[in-house]
C-alpha positions as CSV (number, residue, x, y, z in Angstrom):
1,M,0.0,0.0,0.0
2,E,1.3,3.4,-0.9
3,K,2.5,5.4,2.1
4,K,0.3,8.4,2.9
5,T,1.9,11.8,2.5
6,K,1.6,14.5,5.1
7,R,-0.6,16.5,2.9
8,Q,-3.3,13.8,2.8
9,L,-6.3,14.1,5.1
10,Q,-7.1,11.5,7.7
11,K,-10.7,10.3,8.3
12,N,-12.0,10.4,11.9
13,S,-14.2,7.9,13.8
14,F,-17.2,9.3,15.8
15,L,-15.5,9.8,19.2
16,N,-12.2,10.9,17.6
17,G,-14.0,13.3,15.3
18,A,-16.1,14.6,18.2
19,F,-12.9,15.2,20.2
20,I,-11.1,17.0,17.4
21,A,-14.2,19.1,16.5
22,T,-14.8,19.9,20.1
23,M,-11.2,20.9,20.7
24,G,-11.3,23.1,17.6
25,I,-14.5,24.8,18.7
26,V,-13.3,25.2,22.3
27,I,-10.1,26.8,21.1
28,T,-12.2,29.1,18.9
29,K,-14.5,30.0,21.8
30,V,-11.6,30.5,24.3
31,L,-10.1,33.0,21.8
32,G,-13.6,34.5,21.6
33,M,-13.6,34.9,25.4
34,L,-10.1,36.3,25.6
35,Y,-10.5,39.0,23.0
36,V,-13.5,40.5,24.9
37,I,-11.1,41.6,27.7
38,P,-9.5,44.3,25.6
39,F,-12.6,44.8,23.4
40,Y,-14.8,45.5,26.5
41,A,-12.2,48.0,27.7
42,I,-12.2,49.7,24.3
43,I,-16.0,50.0,23.6
44,G,-17.6,49.6,27.0
45,E,-21.1,48.4,27.8
46,Q,-23.0,50.7,25.4
47,G,-20.7,49.6,22.6
48,G,-21.3,46.0,23.7
49,A,-25.0,46.4,23.5
50,L,-24.7,47.9,20.0
51,Y,-22.4,45.0,19.0
52,G,-24.9,42.5,20.5
53,Y,-27.8,44.0,18.4
54,A,-25.8,43.5,15.2
55,Y,-24.8,39.9,16.0
56,T,-28.3,38.9,17.1
57,I,-29.7,40.0,13.8
58,Y,-26.8,38.5,11.9
59,N,-27.3,35.1,13.6
60,L,-31.0,35.1,12.8
61,F,-30.5,36.0,9.1
62,Q,-27.5,33.8,8.7
63,S,-29.8,30.9,9.8
64,L,-32.2,31.8,7.1
65,S,-29.4,32.0,4.5
66,C,-27.2,29.0,5.2
67,A,-27.6,27.4,8.6
68,G,-29.1,24.1,7.3
69,I,-27.2,23.8,4.0
70,P,-23.7,22.7,5.3
71,N,-25.3,20.1,7.7
72,A,-27.5,19.0,4.8
73,I,-24.5,18.7,2.6
74,S,-22.6,16.8,5.3
75,K,-25.5,14.4,5.7
76,L,-26.0,13.9,1.9
77,I,-22.3,13.4,1.2
78,S,-22.1,10.8,4.0
79,E,-25.2,9.1,2.6
80,Y,-24.0,8.9,-1.0
81,Q,-20.5,8.0,0.1
82,T,-21.9,5.1,2.1
83,L,-24.0,3.9,-0.9
84,G,-21.1,4.4,-3.3
85,Y,-22.9,7.1,-5.3
86,Y,-19.8,9.2,-6.1
87,N,-21.0,11.2,-9.0
88,A,-24.2,12.2,-7.2
89,K,-22.0,13.2,-4.2
90,E,-20.0,15.7,-6.3
91,R,-23.1,17.0,-8.0
92,A,-24.7,17.6,-4.6
93,F,-21.6,19.6,-3.6
94,R,-21.8,21.8,-6.7
95,L,-25.5,22.4,-6.2
96,G,-25.0,23.3,-2.6
97,K,-22.5,26.0,-3.5
98,K,-24.9,27.5,-6.0
99,I,-27.8,27.5,-3.5
100,A,-25.5,29.1,-0.8
101,L,-24.4,31.9,-3.1
102,I,-27.9,32.7,-4.2
103,M,-29.4,32.6,-0.6
104,G,-26.5,34.6,0.8
105,F,-27.0,37.4,-1.8
106,L,-30.8,37.6,-1.3
107,V,-30.5,37.8,2.5
108,F,-27.7,40.4,2.2
109,V,-30.0,42.6,0.0
110,I,-32.9,42.2,2.5
111,L,-30.7,43.3,5.4
112,I,-29.3,46.3,3.5
113,I,-32.8,47.5,2.5
114,F,-34.8,46.8,5.7
115,A,-32.1,47.6,8.4
116,P,-33.9,50.8,9.5
117,Q,-37.2,48.9,10.1
118,I,-35.3,46.2,12.0
119,S,-33.7,48.9,14.2
120,K,-37.1,50.4,14.9
121,A,-38.4,47.0,16.0
122,I,-35.4,46.6,18.4
123,L,-35.4,50.1,20.1
124,G,-38.9,51.4,19.5
125,D,-39.1,55.0,20.8
126,I,-36.5,54.6,23.6
127,T,-33.8,57.3,23.8
128,G,-30.8,57.8,25.9
129,G,-28.7,54.9,24.6
130,N,-27.8,53.8,21.1
131,S,-29.7,55.5,18.4
132,L,-31.7,54.0,15.5
133,S,-29.1,55.2,13.0
134,D,-26.3,53.5,15.0
135,V,-28.2,50.1,15.0
136,T,-29.0,50.5,11.3
137,F,-25.3,51.1,10.4
138,V,-23.9,48.1,12.3
139,I,-26.6,45.8,10.8
140,R,-25.7,46.9,7.3
141,V,-22.0,46.4,8.0
142,I,-22.4,42.8,9.4
143,A,-24.7,42.0,6.4
144,T,-21.5,41.7,4.2
145,A,-20.5,38.5,6.1
146,I,-23.6,36.8,4.7
147,L,-22.1,37.1,1.3
148,V,-19.2,34.8,2.3
149,V,-20.3,32.6,5.3
150,P,-22.8,30.4,3.3
151,I,-20.2,29.2,0.7
152,L,-17.6,28.7,3.5
153,S,-20.2,26.5,5.3
154,I,-20.7,24.4,2.2
155,Y,-17.0,23.5,2.1
156,R,-17.1,22.6,5.8
157,G,-20.1,20.4,5.2
158,Y,-18.4,18.7,2.2
159,L,-15.3,17.8,4.2
160,E,-17.3,16.7,7.3
161,G,-19.5,14.5,5.1
162,H,-16.3,12.6,4.2
163,K,-15.4,12.4,8.0
164,F,-12.5,14.8,7.5
165,I,-13.1,16.8,10.7
166,T,-9.6,18.2,11.3
167,P,-9.4,20.8,8.5
168,T,-12.8,22.2,9.3
169,S,-11.8,22.5,12.9
170,I,-8.6,24.3,11.9
171,S,-10.6,26.6,9.6
172,Q,-12.7,27.7,12.5
173,V,-9.6,28.7,14.5
174,V,-8.2,30.5,11.5
175,E,-11.5,32.4,11.0
176,Q,-11.6,33.4,14.7
177,V,-8.0,34.6,14.7
178,A,-8.5,36.8,11.6
179,R,-11.8,38.1,13.1
180,I,-10.2,39.0,16.4
181,I,-7.4,40.9,14.7
182,V,-9.9,43.1,12.9
183,I,-12.1,43.6,16.0
184,I,-9.3,44.6,18.4
185,L,-7.1,46.6,16.0
186,G,-10.0,48.1,14.1
187,S,-11.9,49.3,17.2
188,Y,-8.8,50.5,19.0
189,M,-7.5,52.5,16.0
190,A,-11.0,54.0,15.4
191,L,-11.5,55.2,19.0
192,R,-8.1,55.8,20.4
193,V,-6.0,56.8,17.4
194,F,-8.3,58.5,15.0
195,N,-10.9,59.6,17.6
196,L,-13.8,58.4,15.5
197,S,-17.3,57.7,16.9
198,L,-18.3,54.6,18.9
199,R,-20.7,53.6,16.1
200,T,-17.7,53.5,13.6
201,A,-15.6,51.5,16.0
202,V,-18.4,48.9,16.5
203,G,-19.0,48.9,12.7
204,I,-15.4,48.0,12.1
205,A,-15.6,45.3,14.8
206,T,-18.6,43.7,13.2
207,F,-16.8,43.7,9.8
208,G,-14.4,41.2,11.5
209,A,-17.0,38.5,10.8
210,T,-16.6,39.1,7.1
211,A,-12.8,39.3,7.2
212,G,-12.6,36.0,9.2
213,A,-14.9,34.2,6.8
214,I,-12.9,35.3,3.8
215,V,-9.6,34.0,5.3
216,A,-11.2,30.7,6.4
217,Y,-12.8,30.2,2.9
218,F,-9.5,30.4,1.1
219,Y,-7.9,28.0,3.6
220,L,-10.6,25.4,3.0
221,L,-10.5,26.0,-0.8
222,D,-6.8,25.3,-0.8
223,K,-7.3,22.1,1.3
224,V,-10.0,20.8,-1.1
225,R,-8.0,21.5,-4.2
226,K,-4.8,19.9,-2.9
227,N,-6.7,16.7,-1.8
228,R,-9.1,16.5,-4.7
229,A,-7.8,13.0,-5.7
230,Q,-8.4,11.6,-2.2
231,L,-11.9,13.2,-2.0
232,M,-12.8,11.6,-5.3
233,E,-11.4,8.2,-4.3
234,K,-13.9,5.3,-4.6
235,E,-14.1,3.1,-1.6
236,K,-16.3,0.5,-3.3
237,E,-17.5,-0.2,-6.8
238,V,-21.3,-0.2,-7.3
239,D,-23.6,0.2,-10.3
240,E,-24.5,3.8,-9.5
241,P,-27.9,4.9,-10.8
242,Y,-28.4,8.3,-12.3
243,I,-30.0,10.6,-9.7
244,R,-31.7,13.6,-11.2
245,T,-30.8,17.1,-10.2
246,R,-34.4,17.7,-9.0
247,E,-34.1,14.7,-6.6
248,I,-30.8,16.0,-5.2
249,L,-32.2,19.5,-4.7
250,K,-35.2,18.0,-3.0
251,K,-33.0,16.0,-0.6
252,I,-30.8,19.1,0.1
253,F,-34.0,21.1,0.9
254,W,-35.5,18.5,3.2
255,Y,-32.2,17.7,4.9
256,A,-31.5,21.5,5.4
257,L,-34.9,22.6,6.5
258,P,-34.8,21.0,10.0
259,F,-31.3,22.5,10.6
260,I,-32.5,25.9,9.4
261,M,-35.5,25.6,11.7
262,I,-33.3,24.7,14.6
263,D,-31.1,27.7,14.1
264,V,-33.9,30.1,13.3
265,F,-35.9,29.1,16.4
266,K,-32.8,29.2,18.6
267,S,-32.2,32.8,17.3
268,C,-35.8,33.6,18.1
269,Y,-35.0,33.2,21.8
270,D,-32.4,36.0,21.5
271,F,-34.7,38.1,19.3
272,I,-37.5,37.9,21.9
273,D,-35.1,39.1,24.5
274,M,-33.8,41.9,22.3
275,T,-37.3,43.2,21.5
276,T,-38.8,42.9,25.0
277,L,-36.1,43.1,27.7
278,V,-35.0,46.7,27.3
279,K,-38.6,48.0,26.6
280,T,-40.1,46.1,29.6
281,M,-37.4,47.2,32.0
282,V,-37.7,50.8,31.0
283,N,-41.4,51.2,30.5
284,S,-42.8,48.7,33.1
285,I,-40.2,48.3,35.8
286,G,-38.5,51.7,36.1
287,Y,-35.0,51.1,34.9
288,T,-33.2,53.8,32.8
289,A,-32.4,53.1,29.2
290,S,-28.7,53.0,30.0
291,Q,-29.2,50.4,32.9
292,A,-31.4,48.3,30.7
293,E,-29.0,48.3,27.8
294,N,-26.1,47.4,30.1
295,I,-28.1,44.4,31.4
296,M,-29.0,43.5,27.8
297,S,-25.3,43.6,26.8
298,V,-24.5,41.0,29.5
299,I,-26.8,38.3,28.1
300,S,-26.5,39.3,24.4
301,T,-22.7,39.9,24.2
302,W,-20.5,39.5,27.3
303,G,-22.3,36.6,29.0
304,N,-22.7,34.7,25.7
305,K,-18.9,34.7,25.2
306,I,-18.6,32.7,28.5
307,N,-21.6,30.4,27.6
308,M,-20.1,29.6,24.3
309,I,-17.5,27.4,26.0
310,I,-20.2,25.2,27.2
311,V,-22.2,25.3,24.0
312,S,-19.1,24.4,22.0
313,I,-19.1,20.9,23.6
314,S,-22.4,19.9,21.9
315,T,-21.4,21.7,18.6
316,G,-18.2,19.6,18.4
317,I,-20.1,16.4,19.1
318,I,-22.7,17.2,16.5
319,V,-20.1,17.9,13.8
320,S,-18.9,14.3,14.2
321,L,-22.3,12.8,15.0
322,I,-24.1,13.8,11.8
323,P,-22.1,11.7,9.2
324,N,-21.6,8.8,11.6
325,L,-25.3,8.6,12.7
326,T,-26.4,9.1,9.1
327,A,-24.1,6.2,8.0
328,A,-25.5,3.9,10.7
329,S,-29.1,4.9,9.8
330,V,-28.5,4.2,6.1
331,R,-27.1,0.8,6.9
332,G,-30.2,0.1,9.0
333,D,-28.0,-0.7,12.1
334,K,-30.5,0.1,14.9
335,K,-28.1,-1.1,17.6
336,D,-25.4,1.3,16.5
337,V,-28.0,4.2,16.2
338,H,-29.1,3.5,19.8
339,H,-25.5,3.3,21.0
340,K,-24.6,6.6,19.3
341,I,-27.6,8.4,20.8
342,N,-26.7,7.3,24.3
343,Q,-23.0,7.9,23.8
344,T,-23.7,11.5,22.6
345,L,-25.8,12.3,25.7
346,Q,-23.2,10.6,28.0
347,V,-20.2,12.5,26.6
348,L,-22.1,15.8,26.6
349,L,-23.3,15.4,30.2
350,F,-19.9,14.1,31.4
351,I,-18.1,17.3,30.2
352,S,-20.8,20.0,30.3
353,V,-22.4,19.5,33.7
354,P,-19.3,20.0,35.9
355,M,-18.1,22.8,33.6
356,T,-21.4,24.7,34.1
357,I,-21.4,24.2,37.8
358,G,-17.8,25.3,38.1
359,L,-18.4,28.4,36.0
360,S,-21.4,29.3,38.1
361,F,-19.4,28.8,41.4
362,L,-16.6,31.0,40.0
363,A,-18.9,33.6,38.4
364,T,-17.5,36.6,40.3
365,P,-13.7,36.1,39.6
366,V,-14.4,34.9,36.0
367,W,-16.4,38.1,35.3
368,D,-13.8,40.3,37.0
369,V,-11.0,38.8,35.0
370,F,-12.7,39.3,31.7
371,Y,-14.5,42.6,32.2
372,G,-13.3,44.1,35.5
373,N,-15.3,44.6,38.7
374,N,-17.0,47.9,37.6
375,S,-20.2,46.2,36.4
376,V,-23.1,46.3,38.8
377,Y,-24.9,43.3,37.3
378,G,-22.4,41.2,35.4
379,A,-21.3,38.5,37.8
380,E,-24.7,38.3,39.4
381,I,-26.4,37.6,36.0
382,I,-23.7,35.2,34.8
383,R,-24.0,32.9,37.9
384,Y,-27.5,31.9,36.6
385,F,-27.1,32.6,32.9
386,V,-24.4,29.8,32.5
387,F,-27.1,27.2,32.9
388,V,-28.7,28.4,29.7
389,G,-25.5,27.2,28.0
390,L,-25.9,23.7,29.5
391,I,-29.6,23.4,28.5
392,I,-28.9,24.8,24.9
393,S,-26.1,22.2,24.5
394,T,-28.4,19.3,25.5
395,Y,-31.3,20.5,23.4
396,T,-29.1,21.1,20.3
397,A,-27.7,17.6,20.5
398,L,-31.1,15.9,20.9
399,V,-32.9,17.9,18.2
400,S,-30.1,17.3,15.8
401,I,-30.4,13.5,16.4
402,V,-34.2,13.7,15.9
403,Q,-33.8,15.5,12.5
404,V,-30.9,13.3,11.3
405,L,-33.2,10.3,11.8
406,K,-35.7,12.2,9.6
407,Y,-38.5,12.9,12.1
408,Y,-39.0,16.4,10.8
409,K,-42.5,16.9,12.2
410,E,-41.3,16.1,15.6
411,V,-38.4,18.6,15.2
412,L,-40.9,21.3,14.4
413,I,-43.2,20.5,17.3
414,S,-40.3,20.7,19.8
415,L,-39.0,24.0,18.3
416,V,-42.4,25.7,18.2
417,A,-43.3,24.5,21.7
418,G,-40.1,25.9,23.2
419,V,-40.3,29.3,21.5
420,L,-44.0,29.7,22.3
421,I,-43.2,29.1,26.0
422,K,-40.4,31.7,25.8
423,L,-42.7,34.2,24.1
424,L,-45.6,33.8,26.5
425,C,-43.5,33.7,29.7
426,N,-40.7,36.3,29.0
427,V,-42.4,39.6,30.0
428,A,-44.6,38.0,32.7
429,F,-41.6,36.3,34.3
430,M,-39.6,39.5,34.2
431,K,-42.3,41.4,36.0
432,L,-42.8,38.5,38.5
433,F,-39.1,38.3,39.4
434,A,-38.9,42.1,39.8
435,A,-42.0,42.0,42.1
436,L,-40.2,39.3,44.2
437,G,-37.1,41.5,44.5
438,F,-34.9,39.7,42.0
439,L,-33.3,41.2,38.9
440,P,-35.9,41.2,36.1
441,V,-33.5,39.5,33.7
442,Y,-33.7,36.4,35.9
443,G,-37.3,36.0,34.6
444,S,-36.1,36.2,31.0
445,I,-33.4,33.6,31.7
446,T,-35.9,31.3,33.4
447,A,-38.2,31.6,30.4
448,T,-35.4,30.5,28.1
449,I,-34.5,27.5,30.3
450,L,-38.1,26.5,30.5
451,G,-38.6,26.7,26.8
452,Y,-35.5,24.6,26.0
453,A,-36.4,22.1,28.8
454,V,-39.8,21.4,27.2
455,G,-38.0,20.9,23.9
456,I,-35.6,18.4,25.5
457,V,-38.4,16.4,27.1
458,L,-40.3,16.2,23.8
459,C,-37.2,15.0,21.9
460,L,-36.6,12.3,24.4
461,I,-40.2,11.1,24.1
462,F,-40.0,11.2,20.3
463,L,-36.8,9.1,20.2
464,R,-38.3,6.6,22.7
465,R,-41.5,6.2,20.8
466,K,-40.2,6.3,17.2
467,C,-36.9,4.4,17.7
468,G,-37.4,2.4,20.9
469,V,-34.3,4.0,22.4
470,S,-33.6,3.0,26.0
471,Y,-32.0,5.7,28.1
472,M,-31.1,3.3,31.0
473,P,-27.3,3.3,30.1
474,T,-27.3,7.2,30.2
475,L,-29.4,7.4,33.4
476,K,-27.0,5.0,35.2
477,I,-24.1,7.2,34.1
478,L,-25.9,10.4,34.9
479,G,-26.4,9.3,38.5
480,K,-22.6,8.8,38.8
481,I,-22.0,12.2,37.2
482,I,-24.3,14.0,39.6
483,L,-22.6,12.3,42.6
484,A,-19.2,13.3,41.3
485,D,-20.5,16.9,40.8
486,V,-21.9,17.0,44.4
487,L,-18.5,15.9,45.8
488,M,-16.8,18.5,43.6
489,V,-19.0,21.3,44.9
490,A,-18.4,20.1,48.5
491,A,-14.6,20.2,48.0
492,L,-14.9,23.7,46.5
493,M,-16.9,24.9,49.5
494,L,-14.3,23.6,51.9
495,V,-11.6,25.4,49.9
496,H,-13.7,28.5,50.1
497,L,-13.4,28.4,53.9
498,I,-9.6,28.8,53.6
499,I,-9.0,30.6,50.3
500,P,-11.2,33.6,49.2
501,I,-13.1,33.0,45.9
502,S,-12.3,36.4,44.4
503,S,-10.1,39.5,44.9
504,S,-10.4,43.2,44.2
505,S,-7.3,42.8,42.0
506,R,-8.0,41.6,38.5
507,L,-4.7,39.8,38.1
508,L,-5.0,38.1,41.5
509,N,-8.3,36.5,40.4
510,I,-6.4,34.5,37.7
511,P,-4.5,32.2,40.2
512,L,-7.6,32.0,42.4
513,I,-9.6,30.6,39.4
514,L,-6.7,28.2,38.6
515,V,-6.6,26.9,42.2
516,Y,-10.3,26.3,42.4
517,T,-10.4,24.8,38.8
518,I,-7.5,22.4,39.6
519,I,-9.0,21.3,42.9
520,G,-12.6,21.0,41.6
521,G,-11.5,19.3,38.4
522,G,-9.1,17.0,40.3
523,V,-11.9,15.9,42.7
524,Y,-14.4,15.4,39.8
525,F,-12.1,13.2,37.6
526,F,-10.7,11.3,40.6
527,V,-14.3,10.3,41.6
528,C,-15.1,9.5,38.0
529,H,-12.0,7.3,37.7
530,K,-12.9,5.4,40.9
531,F,-16.4,4.9,39.5
532,G,-15.0,3.7,36.2
533,L,-16.9,6.5,34.6
534,I,-14.2,7.7,32.2
535,K,-13.8,4.3,30.6
536,E,-17.5,3.8,30.6
537,V,-18.2,7.1,28.7
538,L,-15.3,7.3,26.4
539,G,-14.6,3.6,25.9
540,E,-11.3,1.7,26.3
541,R,-10.5,1.9,22.6
542,F,-10.7,5.7,22.5
543,L,-8.6,6.0,25.7
544,N,-5.9,3.7,24.4
545,R,-5.7,5.6,21.1
546,F,-5.5,8.9,23.0
547,K,-2.7,7.5,25.2
548,R,-0.7,6.4,22.1
549,K,-1.1,9.8,20.5
550,R,0.0,11.6,23.7
551,K,3.1,9.4,23.9
């Protein structure tokens, strides 16, 4: 057999691919957390609110333009590759690129034209903070990213469908690095060197999304071109039938639609907050516009950066899950399908639950390290808000499994039910929590958690009824995870009796966080090791492979 060159790509198994994808996303999100330290110092809370408005709208319209296409391409490529339909696979890739370009351009035009109306829907008649023209400007700037991101996503889906996870993970890191350079240097030069307006500085920062996407696109384009022979390699010879273009387009549409719905409905949670939180706090509860926007910036921009670390766990798992679960489903291997569903939940809970609890426990020093201790509400909100990251991760994994198995009606039911609960409860919960003496934003966070929780329960019921999935393996492991987490928290509380959890010094908070993290993590993994939980969740084969690579 011919020896592989260094340039050739390596295929990844489910757990290996999930690990690589998760590491790539975690690195990306860590970079995303680190850059906000100087970015927050440059643009402040009002600038953060303006930046959050732009990104909330961008995420919603990006979902409409391309969110489902790359996952659909990944699923379709994996399906055709498993069946040996290589010509159809490449035609699907070409069609996906055309669709992405057309959809990206249409959404770009819509945002450019209707940006003033969208800004009016966000702010209404409120004055004293960011103006309508400011919000309109940043929306139009970030709209340029939608010209590039869809085609970039198609290349990622194409490689992931072949189970080549590493280059797509690297591309995310490359994209983030380029984006951060534009954000930090651009906003700093605009405000501190050229003395331009805050609106201009935030506009330059939002353009970082476009710059990062362009750099990542050319990186993946180079990878695909250099490895074209390997991507076209036939793993088995079959008598491939001719599949009409209409049939491929139909499959792309039906495979993409659930993913689009998932992202659109998830963006609806943020959109509901954006259009109700500030108005309710100002008009009904008595906060000033500045106070309300500062609180809004915590959950729309600054707090989301911290939550993304938790959410990235499920995102990395899903990247590897889609082609592997699709292949198992195409083969009709129900045992493997059931195993992968339970394995997904186990890995997700094993990593995300202790991470969420740890971040909540360390909310004050974590917030102070990233944003300083001059915020009245930051740490207080984050302590509760991090649990949104955990529940979003769990829901995203489950609803992705349901749609990969082609239960599209069930996907829609879970999405609609969750968003309706958020919509109906948001304002009422904010007023209730304010009346009880809590921050009104706690009501909004509770409405989000409740909406996603209902979606999770519905997905579990659907998988049980439709596929006959038994969750007993996961429930047994969950009991051990909870016990390990309880012991971890007990250890942290004992440490708190000796070592303060935070300091007025920003730099001193860093070693405090490290001490608590090492002790908490050490206790958690020690207990998990004693219970045999690590081997049970990850499997002996994966652990042995990891040990060999480490050596």
